[in-house]
C-alpha positions as CSV (number, residue, x, y, z in Angstrom):
1,M,3.6,122.3,147.4
2,E,-0.3,122.5,146.8
3,A,-1.9,118.7,146.9
4,Y,-3.0,119.1,143.9
5,Y,-5.4,115.5,143.6
6,Y,-6.7,117.0,147.9
7,Q,-7.7,120.6,146.3
8,H,-10.1,118.5,143.5
9,M,-12.2,116.7,145.7
10,D,-15.1,117.5,147.6
11,K,-15.1,118.1,151.7
12,L,-16.1,114.6,152.5
13,R,-13.5,112.9,150.6
14,Q,-11.0,115.9,152.0
15,S,-11.8,114.5,155.3
16,A,-10.8,111.0,154.6
17,Y,-8.0,112.3,153.0
18,H,-6.5,114.2,155.8
19,A,-7.5,111.6,158.2
20,M,-5.7,109.2,156.3
21,K,-2.9,111.5,156.2
22,M,-2.3,112.0,159.8
23,G,-2.9,108.7,160.2
24,F,-0.1,107.0,157.5
25,T,2.0,109.9,158.9
26,A,1.5,108.9,163.0
27,L,2.0,105.5,162.0
28,S,-1.6,104.5,164.0
29,P,-1.7,101.0,163.9
30,A,-5.9,102.0,163.2
31,F,-8.1,105.6,163.1
32,P,-10.8,106.7,162.0
33,V,-12.0,108.1,159.1
34,P,-15.5,109.2,157.7
35,K,-17.4,106.3,155.7
36,L,-17.4,106.2,152.4
37,E,-18.1,103.5,150.1
38,N,-14.7,101.1,149.3
39,R,-13.9,102.4,145.9
40,A,-13.8,106.2,147.0
41,L,-12.0,105.1,149.9
42,S,-9.3,103.1,147.5
43,D,-9.1,106.3,145.4
44,I,-8.6,108.7,148.0
45,F,-5.8,106.3,149.4
46,F,-4.4,106.2,145.7
47,Q,-4.2,110.3,145.1
48,L,-3.7,111.0,148.8
49,R,0.2,109.1,147.5
50,L,0.5,110.8,144.4
51,D,0.6,114.0,146.1
52,Y,2.5,112.6,149.0
53,P,4.9,110.4,147.4
54,E,6.8,110.3,150.7
55,I,4.0,108.2,152.6
56,F,6.0,104.8,150.5
57,Y,5.4,102.8,153.5
58,V,1.7,101.9,153.1
59,T,0.6,99.3,151.1
60,G,-3.1,99.2,151.0
61,F,-5.7,98.7,153.8
62,T,-8.4,96.8,155.2
63,Y,-11.3,99.0,157.7
64,R,-13.9,97.9,160.2
65,F,-17.7,98.7,159.7
66,Y,-19.6,99.6,162.5
67,P,-23.5,99.8,161.8
68,G,-24.8,103.1,162.4
69,A,-22.0,105.4,162.8
70,D,-20.5,107.6,160.6
71,H,-17.0,106.5,160.3
72,V,-15.7,103.5,159.6
73,E,-11.9,102.3,161.5
74,L,-9.2,101.7,158.7
75,V,-6.6,99.8,159.2
76,P,-2.8,100.2,157.6
77,E,-0.7,98.0,155.8
78,Y,2.7,98.7,156.4
79,L,5.5,97.8,154.0
80,F,8.0,97.5,157.6
81,D,7.8,97.9,161.0
82,K,8.0,101.4,162.2
83,G,11.5,101.4,163.2
84,K,12.4,100.3,159.5
85,I,9.9,102.7,158.2
86,K,12.3,105.6,160.3
87,G,15.0,104.3,159.1
88,H,14.3,104.6,155.8
89,Q,12.5,107.8,156.1
90,K,15.8,109.2,157.6
91,A,17.7,107.8,154.5
92,L,15.4,109.1,151.7
93,S,15.1,113.2,152.8
94,A,19.1,112.8,153.1
95,R,19.0,110.9,149.6
96,V,16.7,114.0,148.0
97,E,18.4,116.4,149.5
98,K,21.9,115.6,148.7
99,L,20.2,115.1,145.1
100,A,18.1,118.6,144.9
101,R,21.1,120.5,146.0
102,P,23.5,121.1,143.4
103,A,20.2,121.7,141.3
104,R,18.7,124.5,143.3
105,P,20.6,127.4,141.6
106,M,19.5,126.4,138.0
107,N,16.6,127.4,136.7
108,D,12.7,125.9,136.2
109,W,14.2,124.1,133.0
110,E,17.5,123.4,134.1
111,K,16.1,121.6,137.2
112,A,13.7,119.6,135.3
113,R,15.7,118.2,133.3
114,Y,18.6,117.4,136.1
115,I,15.8,115.8,137.2
116,H,15.6,114.0,134.1
117,D,19.1,112.6,133.4
118,F,19.1,111.5,137.0
119,I,16.6,108.7,136.6
120,C,17.8,108.2,132.9
121,E,21.3,107.4,134.3
122,N,20.5,106.0,137.6
123,V,17.3,104.1,137.1
124,R,16.9,100.6,135.7
125,Y,13.8,99.6,135.0
126,D,12.3,96.6,137.6
127,K,10.7,93.6,135.5
128,L,10.3,91.9,138.4
129,K,7.9,94.3,140.3
130,K,9.4,94.3,144.0
131,P,7.8,95.4,146.6
132,Y,9.2,98.8,146.6
133,S,9.2,99.8,142.9
134,H,5.7,100.6,143.1
135,E,7.3,104.1,146.1
136,I,10.6,106.5,146.0
137,I,12.1,103.6,147.8
138,G,12.7,101.7,144.9
139,P,13.8,104.7,142.6
140,L,15.9,106.7,145.2
141,G,17.0,103.6,147.5
142,Q,17.5,100.6,145.0
143,G,18.2,101.9,141.3
144,V,15.5,100.1,140.3
145,G,12.2,101.6,139.6
146,V,8.7,100.4,137.4
147,C,6.6,104.2,136.2
148,E,4.8,104.5,139.3
149,G,7.9,104.6,141.6
150,I,9.8,106.9,139.0
151,A,7.1,109.2,138.4
152,K,6.7,109.4,142.3
153,S,10.4,109.8,142.6
154,V,10.5,112.8,139.9
155,K,7.6,114.7,142.5
156,I,9.5,113.9,145.2
157,L,12.3,115.6,143.8
158,C,10.2,118.4,141.7
159,D,8.9,119.5,145.2
160,A,11.9,119.3,146.3
161,L,13.7,122.0,143.9
162,G,10.4,124.0,144.4
163,L,9.0,122.8,141.0
164,W,5.2,122.1,140.5
165,C,4.3,118.6,139.5
166,V,1.7,116.8,139.8
167,I,1.6,112.5,138.5
168,A,-0.5,111.9,135.6
169,I,-2.3,108.1,135.6
170,S,-3.4,106.5,132.3
171,E,-6.1,104.0,131.9
172,A,-5.3,100.4,130.6
173,N,-6.0,99.2,127.4
174,P,-5.8,95.4,127.4
175,E,-7.2,95.5,123.7
176,V,-4.0,97.3,122.4
177,G,-1.5,95.2,125.0
178,I,-1.5,97.8,127.7
179,K,-2.3,95.6,130.7
180,Y,-1.3,98.2,133.6
181,R,-1.9,101.7,134.2
182,H,1.1,103.7,133.6
183,A,2.3,107.1,135.3
184,W,4.4,109.9,134.3
185,N,4.2,113.5,135.2
186,I,3.3,117.0,134.4
187,L,5.3,119.8,135.3
188,K,4.7,123.5,134.7
189,L,7.9,125.0,132.9
190,E,7.8,129.1,132.4
191,G,4.1,129.3,132.8
192,Q,3.3,126.2,130.7
193,Y,1.8,122.6,131.8
194,V,4.0,120.4,130.2
195,H,4.4,116.1,129.8
196,L,7.1,114.5,131.2
197,D,7.5,110.7,131.2
198,A,10.8,109.7,132.7
199,T,10.0,105.9,132.2
200,F,10.0,105.6,128.5
201,D,12.9,108.0,127.6
202,N,14.8,105.7,130.5
203,S,13.3,103.2,128.3
204,L,15.1,104.7,125.2
205,S,18.4,106.2,126.4
206,H,21.2,103.7,126.1
207,D,24.8,103.1,125.1
208,G,25.3,106.2,126.7
209,V,22.6,108.5,124.8
210,I,20.1,109.9,127.3
211,R,17.0,110.5,124.9
212,Y,14.3,113.6,125.3
213,D,10.9,112.0,123.2
214,Y,9.0,112.9,126.3
215,F,10.1,115.9,127.7
216,G,7.9,119.1,127.5
217,L,5.2,117.1,125.3
218,D,2.0,118.9,124.6
219,D,-1.4,116.6,124.4
220,S,-1.4,116.0,121.1
221,R,2.0,114.8,120.7
222,L,2.1,112.7,124.3
223,F,-1.2,111.1,123.2
224,R,-0.1,109.5,120.2
225,D,0.8,106.1,122.4
226,H,-0.3,107.0,125.3
227,Q,-4.7,106.2,126.9
228,P,-6.6,108.2,128.3
229,V,-6.0,109.3,131.9
230,V,-8.1,107.9,134.7
231,Y,-8.0,112.0,137.3
232,P,-8.2,114.7,135.5
233,V,-4.7,116.9,135.0
234,P,-4.6,120.2,133.8
235,A,-4.6,120.1,129.7
236,C,-1.1,121.0,128.7
237,T,-1.9,123.0,125.0
238,K,1.4,124.4,124.1
239,N,4.4,122.8,122.6
240,D,6.8,125.6,122.8
241,Q,8.9,123.8,126.0
242,F,9.2,120.3,124.3
243,Y,12.8,119.5,124.5
244,Y,14.5,118.8,120.7
245,R,12.6,122.3,119.6
246,T,13.9,124.2,122.8
247,A,18.1,122.3,122.1
248,K,17.3,122.8,117.9
249,L,17.2,119.5,117.4
250,S,14.0,119.6,115.1
251,F,14.0,119.5,111.4
252,T,11.7,119.7,108.3
253,K,14.0,119.8,105.7
254,V,16.7,116.9,104.7
255,E,19.2,118.9,103.7
256,D,19.0,120.5,107.5
257,V,19.4,117.3,109.0
258,V,22.0,116.3,107.0
259,K,23.9,119.0,107.6
260,R,23.8,119.3,111.6
261,A,24.6,115.2,111.1
262,Q,27.6,116.0,109.6
263,M,29.0,117.5,112.7
264,S,28.0,114.4,114.5
265,I,30.8,112.0,111.7
266,R,33.2,114.3,112.6
267,K,33.3,114.4,116.5
268,D,32.1,110.4,116.2
269,L,28.9,111.4,118.0
270,P,25.6,109.6,118.0
271,F,22.9,112.1,117.1
272,V,19.4,112.3,117.9
273,F,16.6,115.0,116.1
274,H,13.1,115.0,115.9
275,W,11.4,115.1,112.3
276,R,8.6,117.8,112.3
277,G,7.9,118.1,108.3
278,G,5.5,116.1,108.0
279,P,4.1,112.6,109.0
280,L,7.2,110.3,109.0
281,T,6.0,107.6,106.7
282,R,8.4,104.7,105.2
283,E,9.0,106.9,101.9
284,V,10.0,110.1,104.8
285,L,12.2,107.9,106.5
286,M,13.8,105.8,103.6
287,E,14.5,109.3,102.5
288,L,16.2,110.4,105.4
289,V,18.0,106.9,106.2
290,K,19.6,107.4,102.4
291,A,21.1,111.1,103.0
292,L,22.3,110.3,106.1
293,E,24.1,107.0,104.5
294,E,25.3,109.1,101.9
295,A,27.1,111.7,104.0
296,A,28.2,108.5,106.2
297,Q,29.9,107.3,103.8
298,K,31.8,110.7,102.9
299,R,33.6,109.9,106.2
300,N,34.2,106.3,105.5
301,R,31.2,105.7,108.1
302,H,27.5,103.8,107.6
303,A,24.4,105.4,109.2
304,A,22.7,103.1,111.5
305,V,19.5,104.7,112.2
306,S,16.6,103.8,115.3
307,F,13.5,105.9,115.8
308,N,10.7,106.4,117.9
309,R,7.3,106.9,115.5
310,P,4.9,108.2,117.3
311,Q,6.8,110.7,118.5
312,A,9.0,110.9,115.5
313,V,12.3,111.0,117.0
314,L,15.8,109.3,115.3
315,Q,19.0,108.7,116.7
316,V,21.5,107.7,114.1
317,H,25.1,105.9,115.0
318,F,27.8,106.2,113.0
319,P,29.8,102.6,112.7
320,A,32.7,101.8,110.7
321,E,30.3,98.6,109.8
322,L,27.5,98.3,107.4
323,P,24.4,97.8,109.9
324,R,22.1,94.9,109.5
325,E,19.1,96.7,108.9
326,A,18.9,100.5,107.6
327,A,16.2,101.4,110.9
328,A,14.9,99.9,113.6
329,E,11.8,100.6,115.1
330,E,12.2,101.6,118.8
331,E,9.1,101.1,121.1
332,A,9.2,103.8,124.0
333,N,7.4,101.5,126.7
334,E,8.2,99.2,130.1
335,G,9.4,96.1,128.1
336,E,7.3,94.1,130.0
337,Q,4.4,96.7,130.5
338,E,4.3,97.7,134.1
């Protein structure tokens, strides 16, 4: 697969990137790289590991500076010793191959959903932030991770299945309570660039329901609740790959929502849908809740509604008991913001 961030660097940075890739792959204790300022080397190091998540075993670096030289000597900080790194590489390579195998006959859209569902069903968000949570070894090896580790896992599975994929990184914004950068993916499906945030969907998926609020979004929808990106990424301008629209679960009329809800009530299944009949205001929300409750009562049930306001997605369960609140707001995030 094309190394996306490498392609967008000037020649000098590409040279440093290539030297790092060779040195890390060889597990060298130290090696020369072109002399660049520290911030530039840090950016190259970070972007290299976004392009190649399989370089999971390097956590940072120091460097030695020689006056008058056109290079510095870079000294990697490895997560494990050489033998243990090779053991982890072998195990992860086998894990990726085993996961990819059943999805190989699928079309691109099905492959993307398969990867998304794997994350939502098998990875737990790691609030403790273990050393491996930012790398593929967390989600793929231990079943835990933070957004960076999850986005890298999506990327390496996409690479294994021949799907074009890049990792996007957004700025922190402490003023609105976002203390850390966030990571997700951009995929190319049927010739269109779309956002896929498996971490946010993971945070909303529970009680046996997988959510797709952040699957196939365009820029206008994704950036309702994401910060601007740190590094430029392709624009996602089309919205006809949005999961709920392709699954015919996006509605503009209350009566259509009720009709579809009745099927779920009969089958005793939860109902998740997207509202695109104008903004999801309090009035619209209450109208939907009232209509869903009336439909449920006809079969001696009630409607317990939760909603993701920025993405206008609602999830409805139909319990026999009256819920404590008619509509609960859910926030898609990482629990304690990675």
